[in-house]
C-alpha positions in Angstrom: -0.3 0.5 -0.2 0.7 3.7 -0.7 -0.3 7.0 -0.3 -0.2 10.4 -1.1 -1.9 13.4 0.2 -1.0 17.2 -1.5 1.2 19.1 1.1 4.1 17.5 3.9 1.7 19.6 6.1 -1.2 17.4 5.2 1.4 14.4 5.9 2.2 15.1 9.2 -0.9 16.6 10.5 -2.3 13.0 8.8 0.7 10.5 10.4 0.5 9.9 14.1 4.1 11.0 15.5 4.1 7.1 16.6 4.8 6.4 12.9 4.9 2.3 13.7 1.2 2.4 13.5 1.3 3.7 10.2 2.5 1.2 8.0 2.2 3.1 4.9 4.7 5.3 3.5 3.2 8.9 2.5 4.1 10.8 0.1 3.9 14.7 -0.3 2.1 14.8 -4.1 0.6 18.3 -5.6 -2.7 17.7 -6.9 -0.6 19.8 -9.6 -2.3 22.6 -11.9 -2.1 23.0 -15.8 1.1 25.3 -16.1 0.1 25.7 -19.6 -2.9 27.3 -19.1 -1.6 29.7 -16.1 0.9 31.1 -17.3 2.3 35.2 -17.3 1.4 37.0 -19.8 0.9 40.7 -20.4 -2.8 41.3 -19.6 -5.7 41.8 -22.5 -7.3 45.0 -22.8 -10.4 43.1 -23.0 -10.5 42.1 -19.6 -10.3 45.4 -18.1 -13.0 46.3 -19.7 -15.6 43.3 -20.1 -15.6 43.5 -15.7 -14.7 47.1 -14.9 -11.2 47.0 -13.5 -9.6 50.1 -13.5 -6.3 49.7 -15.8 -3.8 52.1 -15.0 -4.0 51.1 -11.0 -1.9 48.5 -8.8 -3.5 45.5 -8.3 -4.0 43.7 -5.5 -5.7 40.1 -6.2 -7.6 37.7 -4.2 -9.3 34.6 -6.3 -11.1 32.0 -3.5 -14.3 31.5 -1.9 -15.6 34.5 0.5 -16.6 33.0 3.4 -15.6 33.0 7.1 -12.8 30.3 7.3 -10.9 32.9 4.5 -10.4 35.4 7.7 -11.0 38.0 4.4 -11.8 40.7 6.8 -7.9 40.8 7.9 -7.4 41.6 4.3 -10.1 44.2 3.6 -8.2 45.7 6.8 -5.2 45.6 5.4 -5.9 47.1 2.1 -7.2 50.1 4.2 -4.1 50.7 5.2 -2.3 50.3 2.0 -4.7 53.0 0.4 -3.0 55.2 3.3 0.2 55.0 1.5 -0.5 53.7 -1.9 -3.8 55.7 -2.6 -4.0 54.6 -6.5 -4.0 50.8 -5.6 -7.7 48.3 -6.4 -8.3 45.4 -4.8 -10.0 43.3 -6.8 -11.8 39.7 -5.5 -13.0 37.0 -7.4 -15.3 34.5 -5.6 -18.9 34.1 -4.1 -19.3 33.2 -0.6 -21.3 33.4 2.7 -19.2 36.8 3.5 -19.9 38.7 0.7 -22.1 40.8 2.5 -20.0 41.3 5.0 -17.1 42.5 3.4 -19.7 44.6 1.3 -20.0 46.7 4.6 -16.6 46.3 6.1 -15.6 48.3 3.5 -18.3 50.7 3.6 -17.6 51.4 6.7 -13.6 51.6 6.3 -14.6 54.5 3.0 -12.8 52.4 1.2 -15.6 51.3 -1.4 -14.5 52.7 -4.5 -10.9 50.9 -4.3 -12.5 47.0 -3.8 -14.2 45.2 -6.6 -16.4 41.7 -6.4 -16.1 39.6 -9.2 -18.4 36.7 -8.2 -17.0 33.8 -9.8 -15.1 33.7 -12.9 -14.6 30.8 -14.4 -13.3 29.0 -18.1 -10.6 31.2 -19.9 -11.2 34.5 -18.2 -9.8 32.9 -14.8 -6.5 32.5 -16.1 -6.1 36.4 -17.6 -7.8 37.4 -14.4 -4.9 36.9 -12.7 -2.3 38.4 -15.1 -3.7 42.0 -14.0 -2.5 41.4 -10.7 1.0 42.9 -9.1 0.5 40.5 -6.0 -1.9 37.8 -4.7 -3.4 38.1 -0.9 -4.4 35.5 0.7 -5.2 36.1 5.2 -6.7 32.8 5.8 -5.4 30.4 8.4 -6.3 27.0 7.2 -5.0 26.5 3.6 -4.2 22.5 2.8 -3.1 22.6 -0.4 -4.4 26.4 -2.4 -4.6 25.7 -5.6 -5.4 28.9 -5.8 -2.7 30.2 -5.0 -0.5 27.8 -6.8 -2.4 29.4 -10.1 -1.3 32.9 -8.7 1.9 31.5 -8.8 2.1 30.1 -12.1 0.4 33.3 -13.7 3.7 35.2 -12.0 2.6 36.4 -9.1 4.4 37.3 -5.9 2.2 36.3 -3.2 1.3 37.7 0.5 0.0 35.5 2.5 -0.4 34.1 6.7 2.2 31.6 7.7 -0.1 29.0 8.8 -1.2 25.6 7.4 0.9 24.6 3.8 1.2 28.3 3.0 4.9 27.8 3.9 5.4 25.4 1.3 4.6 27.3 -1.2 5.4 30.9 -0.2 9.3 31.1 1.1 9.6 34.6 2.8 11.7 37.2 0.9 11.9 34.8 -1.8 8.7 35.1 -4.0 6.8 36.8 -1.2 5.6 37.2 2.6 4.3 35.7 5.2 3.0 37.5 8.1 1.3 36.6 11.6 -2.5 35.5 11.2 -4.4 37.8 12.1 -2.5 40.5 11.2 -4.0 43.4 8.8 -0.9 45.8 10.0 1.9 43.5 8.6 -0.1 42.6 6.1 -0.8 45.3 4.4 3.3 46.5 5.5 4.3 44.0 3.4 1.6 44.2 0.2 3.0 48.4 -0.1 6.5 46.5 -0.1 5.4 44.5 -2.8 3.7 47.3 -4.5 6.2 50.0 -4.2 9.2 48.1 -5.7 9.8 47.2 -9.1 12.9 45.3 -8.6 12.2 43.1 -5.5 8.2 42.3 -7.7 10.5 40.7 -11.0 12.4 39.2 -8.4 9.6 37.2 -6.4 7.7 36.8 -9.8 11.2 35.1 -11.3 11.0 33.1 -7.8 7.4 32.1 -7.5 7.5 30.2 -11.1 10.3 28.4 -10.2 8.9 27.4 -7.2 5.8 26.1 -9.4 7.1 23.5 -11.2 7.2 21.1 -9.0 3.3 21.6 -8.5 2.8 21.1 -13.0 0.1 18.8 -13.5 2.5 16.9 -15.9 5.3 16.0 -13.4 2.7 15.0 -10.6 0.5 13.1 -13.0 3.7 11.1 -14.2 5.0 11.0 -10.6 1.5 9.4 -9.8 1.9 6.6 -12.4 5.0 5.2 -11.0 3.8 5.1 -7.4 0.6 3.4 -9.0 2.8 1.3 -11.3 4.5 0.2 -7.5 2.1 -0.4 -5.7 0.5 -2.6 -8.1 4.1 -4.7 -8.6 
């Protein structure tokens, strides 16, 4: 027998410290994403027009469920602080869920609604194109096992500002392809978003590192590794 899980974090969460009871070898093997679909390219004008996104504003991007466990209130608070230093920034949020109204209200209260765009769900060919409008991907959730959206963002060449929790540190390496912040700390998130937005050489360096880091998550690599595992198991 042989098992796989998407991340080392998932492996260590599942497997008891007393390995004797766990007879099956388990490998951390990524769920994989399609690097031919998600790749860095110049953003298309049509996408800005179709989704009514301001083309000249530096974009902080979030893609994923808009649900309470994603701690997006932290991102909204952080973004309000970003605007003090980078007043023309915009936050574009893709996805839907139970927190949508609360976040709308929060943005309203903070007086930043004009700079926050909720796009709802985006599927199909538009999704890879949406990633390309971002300057940085932001995710404040403390409960990620393997964040497919974060991998898609990295494959699109985006630096990531995230929290040090769950399996995120396996993808985001602090000061290499982004920044890791303590959970529930809007000030830290905003500081690091400002750094990435206002430092073009850093952004380019992080972008390169994101692409490098994501290579081992290419679906073609993952599938061939799964095949090897299954062959060994069958033999």
